[in-house]
C-alpha positions, 0 to 999 in steps of 0.5 A: 060643494063642501062649506070647507074653508080650504079651497084648493091646493095651492103649491107642493114643496118637497125639500132638496139638498141640491137644488141644481140637480132638483131643477134639471130632474124636473126640468127632464120631466117637461116642467118650466120654472117660474120663478128661483130664488138663487139656492134657495127656492125654485117654482114651477107651476102645474095646472093650477097648482105650484111645485116648491122646491126648497133648499136644505142643509139636510141629507136626501133621504127616501120619502114616500109623498102622496103626490101623484103627476098625470102624464099623457103617454106614459109608456112613451115618457118612461122610454124617454126618461128610463136612462136618465130618472130613477124609476124605482117601478116600472109603468104597470097597468091596473084597472084605472090605470097606468102608473109608475114611481120615480125618485127625485134627487131630494129622495122624494118618490113621486107617482106618475099616472095615465089615467085609462077611463075607458078601461076603467068604465070596461071594469066598472060594468064587469062588476056591476054586472 
C-alpha cells in the first residue's frame, strides 16, 4: 500500500466547444448521462471514475489525452461505430490487447482497449524462457 495522499482517480474532464454534439458522441459509446448543467457541464460515471464534459468557447484542437477506456469486444464495437464515430486508428492487436483510437467532437483523442490476458501470458512465457 502506498503512503501517497492521492488515493484514486476521481474525475477526468474534457473541454468541449459543443456539449450536445459531445453528449451524442459519448452516448454512441454506450455511456449514460448522470448529471447536466445546461450549456455548461455534462457528467458520466464509468466504474468509479467520473467523466466530465466542460463547455468552452475555444475551438476544438487535436489533443492526445492519454485516456484509455476498456471495452469488452473492440472488433464488434468498431464495426458498430465506424460509420458514425471518427476512428483515427482502427483496432490493432498487440501482445497485451487490442487498441483503437477515436477522436471526440472536442478534438480529444481517446484510446479504446480490449485486454487479451491469455495472449499476454503466452507472450510473457516465451520471453521468460
